[in-house]
FIVOTOR-603700 format. One line per field, with one value per residue (C-alpha): x, y, z. Coordinates in pm, 1 decimal, padded with zeros to 6 digits. Layout:
# residues N
c1 c(X, ...)
c2 c(Y, ...)
c3 c(Z, ...)
This chain:
# residues 180
c1 c(-02271.0, -02260.7, -02021.9, -02122.5, -01850.4, -01874.0, -01962.7, -02269.1, -02384.9, -02335.3, -02529.1, -02808.4, -02828.8, -02837.3, -03119.2, -03315.5, -03281.5, -03446.2, -03715.6, -03818.9, -03805.1, -03563.3, -03360.1, -03423.4, -03192.1, -03195.3, -03051.4, -02776.8, -02695.7, -02670.4, -02495.2, -02255.5, -01905.3, -01875.5, -01539.5, -01378.6, -01537.0, -01410.2, -01063.4, -01025.5, -01182.1, -00943.7, -00637.9, -00729.4, -00801.5, -00467.3, -00289.5, -00463.5, -00390.1, -00022.7, -00008.8, -00196.5, -00019.1, 00324.4, 00378.2, 00443.8, 00716.6, 00867.4, 00873.0, 01019.4, 01287.4, 01374.0, 01402.6, 01581.0, 01768.9, 02109.0, 02305.7, 02461.9, 02239.2, 02233.3, 01906.2, 01904.3, 01916.4, 01613.9, 01430.7, 01505.1, 01397.6, 01067.2, 01005.0, 01080.6, 00874.1, 00577.4, 00609.3, 00620.6, 00312.6, 00111.7, 00160.7, 00066.7, -00233.0, -00473.2, -00277.4, -00502.3, -00457.6, -00080.4, -00066.4, -00294.6, -00054.5, 00266.8, 00177.2, 00204.4, 00554.7, 00642.0, 00514.8, 00727.0, 01061.7, 01325.4, 01465.0, 01825.7, 01772.5, 01773.6, 01431.9, 01132.6, 00802.3, 00643.3, 00897.4, 00850.8, 00472.2, 00495.1, 00716.0, 00473.3, 00168.2, 00323.2, 00466.9, 00137.6, -00019.1, 00231.6, 00059.8, 00120.8, 00237.5, -00055.3, -00425.6, -00516.5, -00329.5, -00595.3, -00944.1, -00797.2, -00565.7, -00853.6, -01080.3, -00819.7, -00719.2, -01080.8, -01083.7, -00879.1, -00623.6, -00325.2, -00213.9, -00095.5, 00257.0, 00217.3, 00090.5, 00380.4, 00644.9, 00499.5, 00436.8, 00791.8, 00933.7, 00694.0, 00786.1, 01160.1, 01109.8, 00884.1, 01139.3, 01388.6, 01135.9, 01017.6, 01377.2, 01477.7, 01169.4, 01229.1, 01604.4, 01621.7, 01293.0, 01154.5, 01490.3, 01692.3, 01431.7, 01164.2, 01411.1, 01178.6)
c2 c(-00421.4, -00247.8, 00041.4, 00326.7, 00560.7, 00937.0, 00924.2, 00705.5, 00932.0, 01245.4, 01097.5, 00982.0, 01331.6, 01488.7, 01259.4, 01352.1, 01721.0, 01654.7, 01421.8, 01676.1, 01952.4, 02150.0, 02214.1, 02200.2, 02097.6, 02458.9, 02564.9, 02305.9, 02420.3, 02783.6, 02753.1, 02459.0, 02550.6, 02256.4, 02369.4, 02346.6, 02008.4, 01872.6, 02022.6, 01860.7, 01535.5, 01520.5, 01598.7, 01339.6, 01081.3, 01156.7, 01114.8, 00783.1, 00665.6, 00752.7, 00556.9, 00248.3, 00217.8, 00269.7, 00588.8, 00778.8, 00534.3, 00548.4, 00930.6, 00945.1, 00694.0, 00901.4, 01221.6, 01081.8, 00777.5, 00943.2, 00740.7, 00947.6, 01253.2, 01459.9, 01420.1, 01795.5, 01853.2, 01623.0, 01827.0, 02144.8, 01984.0, 01870.5, 02219.6, 02389.4, 02148.2, 02176.1, 02554.0, 02584.7, 02368.3, 02515.2, 02865.7, 02788.7, 02566.1, 02490.1, 02409.0, 02113.4, 01978.7, 02018.9, 01832.1, 01557.0, 01507.9, 01524.8, 01312.5, 00986.1, 01097.8, 01167.5, 00826.7, 00667.4, 00823.2, 00548.8, 00414.9, 00480.2, 00858.6, 00884.6, 01054.3, 00871.2, 00881.2, 01039.4, 01322.8, 01378.1, 01385.6, 01632.7, 01861.2, 01845.4, 01903.5, 02200.7, 02360.7, 02305.7, 02579.2, 02844.1, 02973.6, 03347.2, 03462.1, 03439.4, 03518.3, 03169.3, 02988.9, 03006.4, 03148.2, 03379.4, 03536.4, 03581.9, 03738.9, 03987.4, 04072.8, 04143.3, 04425.3, 04629.8, 04753.8, 04593.6, 04464.9, 04120.6, 04262.7, 04371.5, 04024.4, 03860.0, 04074.8, 04026.1, 03657.1, 03603.5, 03752.1, 03544.8, 03229.2, 03287.5, 03325.4, 03017.8, 02807.8, 02880.6, 02812.5, 02480.1, 02373.9, 02452.1, 02281.1, 01971.0, 01959.1, 02053.3, 01943.9, 01663.4, 01497.3, 01610.1, 01584.6, 01346.9, 01133.2, 01102.1)
c3 c(02027.2, 01694.3, 01643.1, 01414.2, 01289.3, 01264.4, 00894.8, 00958.7, 01241.0, 01027.5, 00734.8, 00965.4, 01118.7, 00772.9, 00661.3, 00973.9, 00885.9, 00549.1, 00687.8, 00951.9, 00687.8, 00904.2, 00590.3, 00217.2, -00063.9, -00184.8, 00155.0, 00117.3, -00237.0, -00130.9, 00205.0, 00191.3, 00064.8, -00174.8, -00311.7, 00031.8, 00102.2, -00229.9, -00172.9, 00169.6, 00055.2, -00240.0, -00027.7, 00234.5, -00036.0, -00200.8, 00132.5, 00203.3, -00150.3, -00111.2, 00213.1, 00089.4, -00246.5, -00100.4, -00299.7, 00023.1, 00118.6, -00229.8, -00234.3, 00116.5, 00016.5, -00291.7, -00089.5, 00214.1, 00077.3, 00089.0, 00341.3, 00614.4, 00567.3, 00883.6, 01080.8, 01142.2, 00766.6, 00732.8, 00996.6, 00801.8, 00471.9, 00627.6, 00766.3, 00433.1, 00219.3, 00454.9, 00475.0, 00096.7, 00043.1, 00329.8, 00191.1, -00169.3, -00097.0, 00185.4, 00499.5, 00583.3, 00231.3, 00255.3, 00585.6, 00451.0, 00160.1, 00365.6, 00670.4, 00469.0, 00367.9, 00730.3, 00835.5, 00562.3, 00659.1, 00625.8, 00953.2, 00847.0, 00855.4, 01234.0, 01231.2, 01375.3, 01186.3, 01495.4, 01493.3, 01119.3, 01161.2, 01450.5, 01242.2, 00948.9, 01169.7, 01351.3, 01038.6, 00855.5, 01067.2, 00959.2, 00645.5, 00667.3, 00323.1, 00081.2, 00088.0, -00036.0, 00242.0, 00513.7, 00563.0, 00828.3, 00572.9, 00328.4, 00590.7, 00710.6, 00353.7, 00261.1, 00518.1, 00270.2, 00524.5, 00352.7, 00013.0, -00089.5, -00093.8, 00270.4, 00362.1, 00179.3, 00351.2, 00699.2, 00631.6, 00506.8, 00825.9, 01038.9, 00846.7, 00890.9, 01265.2, 01274.7, 01082.9, 01358.7, 01635.4, 01488.7, 01421.4, 01780.5, 01927.9, 01713.9, 01774.3, 02140.8, 02294.7, 02079.0, 02010.2, 02312.7, 02588.9, 02459.1, 02256.1, 01956.6)
C-alpha cells in the first residue's frame, strides 16, 4: 500500500477547494496569515537544518562541554535559555530552534536528550512577559485594560514562579522518579 503524508493530504484538500470553487485565491490572500506561516516554517526549517548539519550538536557541545558541570546547573541553563527565547520571539519558533540543541546534549553532562527536550518543550509554553510572545498575550493586550509595563511585571513574577516549578519537576520527578 502507498502511504501519503499529511502534507500531501493537505495539498490535495486545498486543490479540491479551488477546483470546486469553494474558495478563491483572493480569499486566501486576504484571510491566510502568511507572516505566521513563514515564521513557523522558517523556525522549523532552521531547527531541521541545525539537526542535519550537526550545528545543533556543535552548539550544544560548546555550551555544555565543561567537564564536571553539575546536571542541575544544566537544567537551570536550559530553562533560562528557553524562557528568554520564548519571551522575545514566537514560543513555537523558540522550541523549534532549541529542540535540536536538547537532542544534542553531550552524554557526559548527565542529562539525557529526552530530559532536555522535555524541559525545553515545557518551558517553551511560559511566554508571559511581552505582547509579541504569544497570540494570547496580544489578544488580551488589545483589550486595553493593561499596559505593556503591567504585562511585563506580571509576566516576570509568573516566569520566576515557573522557573522554580519546572526546575523542581525536572529535578524531583523526571530525574528522581522517572530516572530520565
